[in-house]
Backbone as JSON Lines, residues from 0, in Angstrom:
{"i":0,"aa":"X","n":[143.56,-35.86,181.4],"ca":[143.17,-34.48,181.32],"c":[143.78,-33.85,180.07]}
{"i":1,"aa":"X","n":[143.05,-33.01,179.4],"ca":[143.59,-32.36,178.21],"c":[143.63,-30.85,178.4]}
{"i":2,"aa":"X","n":[144.12,-30.16,177.41],"ca":[144.26,-28.71,177.52],"c":[142.92,-28.01,177.7]}
{"i":3,"aa":"X","n":[141.86,-28.58,177.12],"ca":[140.55,-27.95,177.31],"c":[140.16,-27.98,178.78]}
{"i":4,"aa":"X","n":[140.52,-29.05,179.47],"ca":[140.22,-29.14,180.89],"c":[140.98,-28.06,181.66]}
{"i":5,"aa":"X","n":[142.26,-27.9,181.34],"ca":[143.03,-26.86,182.0],"c":[142.5,-25.47,181.64]}
{"i":6,"aa":"X","n":[142.12,-25.29,180.4],"ca":[141.55,-24.0,180.0],"c":[140.28,-23.72,180.8]}
{"i":7,"aa":"X","n":[139.48,-24.74,180.98],"ca":[138.25,-24.58,181.77],"c":[138.55,-24.26,183.22]}
{"i":8,"aa":"X","n":[139.56,-24.94,183.78],"ca":[139.95,-24.67,185.17],"c":[140.48,-23.24,185.31]}
{"i":9,"aa":"X","n":[141.29,-22.82,184.35],"ca":[141.81,-21.46,184.38],"c":[140.69,-20.43,184.28]}
{"i":10,"aa":"X","n":[139.75,-20.7,183.4],"ca":[138.63,-19.78,183.22],"c":[137.77,-19.68,184.48]}
{"i":11,"aa":"X","n":[137.76,-20.73,185.28],"ca":[136.94,-20.75,186.49],"c":[137.57,-19.99,187.65]}
{"i":12,"aa":"X","n":[138.86,-19.66,187.53],"ca":[139.52,-18.93,188.6],"c":[139.14,-17.45,188.5]}
{"i":13,"aa":"X","n":[138.53,-16.92,189.55],"ca":[138.12,-15.51,189.51],"c":[139.33,-14.59,189.53]}
{"i":14,"aa":"X","n":[139.14,-13.33,189.18],"ca":[140.26,-12.37,189.25],"c":[140.84,-12.33,190.67]}
{"i":15,"aa":"X","n":[142.11,-12.02,190.75],"ca":[142.8,-12.07,192.04],"c":[142.66,-10.79,192.86]}
{"i":16,"aa":"X","n":[141.79,-9.9,192.47],"ca":[141.6,-8.68,193.26],"c":[140.65,-8.98,194.44]}
{"i":17,"aa":"X","n":[141.23,-9.58,195.47],"ca":[140.45,-10.04,196.6],"c":[140.15,-8.89,197.56]}
{"i":18,"aa":"X","n":[138.9,-8.69,197.83],"ca":[138.45,-7.61,198.72],"c":[138.95,-7.81,200.15]}
{"i":19,"aa":"X","n":[139.16,-9.06,200.54],"ca":[139.58,-9.35,201.91],"c":[140.9,-8.67,202.25]}
{"i":20,"aa":"X","n":[141.78,-8.5,201.25],"ca":[143.08,-7.88,201.5],"c":[142.9,-6.4,201.83]}
{"i":21,"aa":"X","n":[142.16,-5.68,201.0],"ca":[141.91,-4.26,201.27],"c":[141.11,-4.06,202.56]}
{"i":22,"aa":"X","n":[140.12,-4.91,202.74],"ca":[139.26,-4.79,203.92],"c":[140.07,-5.02,205.2]}
{"i":23,"aa":"X","n":[140.94,-6.0,205.19],"ca":[141.77,-6.25,206.37],"c":[142.66,-5.05,206.66]}
{"i":24,"aa":"X","n":[143.23,-4.47,205.61],"ca":[144.06,-3.27,205.81],"c":[143.24,-2.13,206.4]}
{"i":25,"aa":"X","n":[142.01,-1.98,205.94],"ca":[141.14,-0.92,206.45],"c":[140.76,-1.14,207.91]}
{"i":26,"aa":"X","n":[140.66,-2.41,208.31],"ca":[140.2,-2.74,209.66],"c":[141.34,-2.99,210.65]}
{"i":27,"aa":"X","n":[142.57,-2.8,210.21],"ca":[143.71,-3.02,211.09],"c":[144.1,-1.72,211.77]}
{"i":28,"aa":"X","n":[144.26,-1.79,213.07],"ca":[144.65,-0.63,213.87],"c":[146.14,-0.35,213.68]}
{"i":29,"aa":"X","n":[146.59,0.83,214.06],"ca":[148.01,1.16,213.95],"c":[148.93,0.19,214.71]}
{"i":30,"aa":"X","n":[148.41,-0.43,215.79],"ca":[149.23,-1.37,216.55],"c":[149.26,-2.77,215.92]}
{"i":31,"aa":"X","n":[148.56,-2.93,214.79],"ca":[148.56,-4.21,214.09],"c":[147.42,-5.15,214.45]}
{"i":32,"aa":"X","n":[146.62,-4.78,215.41],"ca":[145.48,-5.63,215.8],"c":[144.26,-5.3,214.94]}
{"i":33,"aa":"X","n":[143.32,-6.22,214.91],"ca":[142.09,-6.03,214.14],"c":[141.09,-5.24,214.99]}
{"i":34,"aa":"X","n":[140.49,-4.25,214.4],"ca":[139.45,-3.46,215.08],"c":[138.15,-4.26,214.99]}
{"i":35,"aa":"X","n":[137.88,-5.0,216.03],"ca":[136.73,-5.9,216.03],"c":[135.4,-5.15,215.97]}
{"i":36,"aa":"X","n":[135.32,-3.99,216.59],"ca":[134.08,-3.2,216.54],"c":[133.81,-2.73,215.11]}
{"i":37,"aa":"X","n":[134.85,-2.26,214.44],"ca":[134.69,-1.81,213.05],"c":[134.35,-2.99,212.15]}
{"i":38,"aa":"X","n":[134.98,-4.13,212.4],"ca":[134.68,-5.33,211.61],"c":[133.24,-5.77,211.82]}
{"i":39,"aa":"X","n":[132.78,-5.73,213.05],"ca":[131.39,-6.12,213.34],"c":[130.41,-5.17,212.67]}
{"i":40,"aa":"X","n":[130.75,-3.89,212.62],"ca":[129.87,-2.91,211.99],"c":[129.78,-3.13,210.48]}
{"i":41,"aa":"X","n":[130.78,-3.79,209.93],"ca":[130.82,-4.05,208.48],"c":[130.67,-5.55,208.18]}
{"i":42,"aa":"X","n":[129.96,-6.24,209.06],"ca":[129.82,-7.7,208.98],"c":[129.38,-8.21,207.61]}
{"i":43,"aa":"X","n":[128.37,-7.64,206.97],"ca":[127.98,-8.15,205.65],"c":[129.12,-8.05,204.63]}
{"i":44,"aa":"X","n":[129.86,-6.97,204.69],"ca":[131.0,-6.78,203.78],"c":[132.12,-7.77,204.09]}
{"i":45,"aa":"X","n":[132.36,-8.0,205.39],"ca":[133.38,-8.98,205.8],"c":[132.98,-10.37,205.31]}
{"i":46,"aa":"X","n":[131.73,-10.74,205.5],"ca":[131.26,-12.07,205.06],"c":[131.4,-12.24,203.55]}
{"i":47,"aa":"X","n":[131.02,-11.22,202.79],"ca":[131.13,-11.29,201.33],"c":[132.59,-11.44,200.91]}
{"i":48,"aa":"X","n":[133.48,-10.71,201.57],"ca":[134.91,-10.8,201.25],"c":[135.45,-12.19,201.59]}
{"i":49,"aa":"X","n":[134.98,-12.77,202.67],"ca":[135.41,-14.12,203.04],"c":[134.93,-15.15,202.02]}
{"i":50,"aa":"X","n":[133.7,-15.02,201.58],"ca":[133.17,-15.94,200.55],"c":[133.97,-15.81,199.26]}
{"i":51,"aa":"X","n":[134.28,-14.59,198.87],"ca":[135.07,-14.37,197.66],"c":[136.44,-15.04,197.8]}
{"i":52,"aa":"X","n":[137.09,-14.87,198.94],"ca":[138.41,-15.47,199.17],"c":[138.32,-16.99,199.16]}
{"i":53,"aa":"X","n":[137.28,-17.55,199.74],"ca":[137.1,-19.01,199.76],"c":[136.87,-19.54,198.35]}
{"i":54,"aa":"X","n":[136.09,-18.84,197.56],"ca":[135.86,-19.24,196.17],"c":[137.16,-19.24,195.38]}
{"i":55,"aa":"X","n":[137.96,-18.2,195.59],"ca":[139.25,-18.1,194.91],"c":[140.17,-19.25,195.32]}
{"i":56,"aa":"X","n":[140.23,-19.52,196.61],"ca":[141.07,-20.61,197.11],"c":[140.61,-21.95,196.55]}
{"i":57,"aa":"X","n":[139.33,-22.16,196.48],"ca":[138.79,-23.42,195.94],"c":[139.13,-23.58,194.46]}
{"i":58,"aa":"X","n":[138.95,-22.52,193.69],"ca":[139.24,-22.58,192.26],"c":[140.72,-22.82,191.99]}
{"i":59,"aa":"X","n":[141.57,-22.1,192.71],"ca":[143.0,-22.3,192.51],"c":[143.45,-23.66,193.03]}
{"i":60,"aa":"X","n":[142.8,-24.15,194.05],"ca":[143.11,-25.49,194.57],"c":[142.81,-26.56,193.53]}
{"i":61,"aa":"X","n":[141.68,-26.44,192.84],"ca":[141.35,-27.41,191.79],"c":[142.38,-27.36,190.67]}
{"i":62,"aa":"X","n":[142.81,-26.17,190.3],"ca":[143.82,-26.01,189.27],"c":[145.15,-26.61,189.72]}
{"i":63,"aa":"X","n":[145.53,-26.36,190.94],"ca":[146.76,-26.91,191.49],"c":[146.74,-28.45,191.47]}
{"i":64,"aa":"X","n":[145.66,-29.03,191.91],"ca":[145.56,-30.49,191.94],"c":[145.59,-31.08,190.53]}
{"i":65,"aa":"X","n":[144.95,-30.41,189.59],"ca":[144.97,-30.89,188.21],"c":[146.39,-30.85,187.65]}
{"i":66,"aa":"X","n":[147.11,-29.79,187.95],"ca":[148.49,-29.67,187.48],"c":[149.36,-30.74,188.12]}
{"i":67,"aa":"X","n":[149.21,-30.96,189.4],"ca":[149.98,-32.01,190.08],"c":[149.66,-33.38,189.5]}
{"i":68,"aa":"X","n":[148.38,-33.64,189.25],"ca":[147.97,-34.93,188.68],"c":[148.62,-35.13,187.32]}
{"i":69,"aa":"X","n":[148.59,-34.1,186.5],"ca":[149.17,-34.17,185.15],"c":[150.67,-34.43,185.24]}
{"i":70,"aa":"X","n":[151.35,-33.73,186.09],"ca":[152.8,-33.9,186.23],"c":[153.15,-35.25,186.82]}
{"i":71,"aa":"X","n":[152.37,-35.74,187.75],"ca":[152.59,-37.05,188.36],"c":[152.46,-38.15,187.31]}
{"i":72,"aa":"X","n":[151.46,-38.04,186.44],"ca":[151.25,-39.08,185.42],"c":[152.38,-39.05,184.38]}
{"i":73,"aa":"X","n":[153.0,-37.92,184.23],"ca":[154.12,-37.81,183.29],"c":[155.38,-38.47,183.81]}
{"i":74,"aa":"X","n":[155.56,-38.45,185.13],"ca":[156.75,-39.06,185.74],"c":[156.67,-40.58,185.73]}
{"i":75,"aa":"X","n":[155.5,-41.12,185.62],"ca":[155.32,-42.59,185.67],"c":[155.83,-43.27,184.44]}
């Protein structure tokens, strides 16, 4: 792997402003539980936020594995 590969992996990671964090805060009741009725009423928004979070996790996971691979090959 070369620096261009890492640059490409970095470029593929979306911005970290994940909607799921704000949305969860908005849907959390004062007692700390999730307001399921409110979440159901905003189902399309919840689904979109989940997809965004999954995309972010996938992109950062690829970057993490590439970094581990690079460091592992250096120790050999």
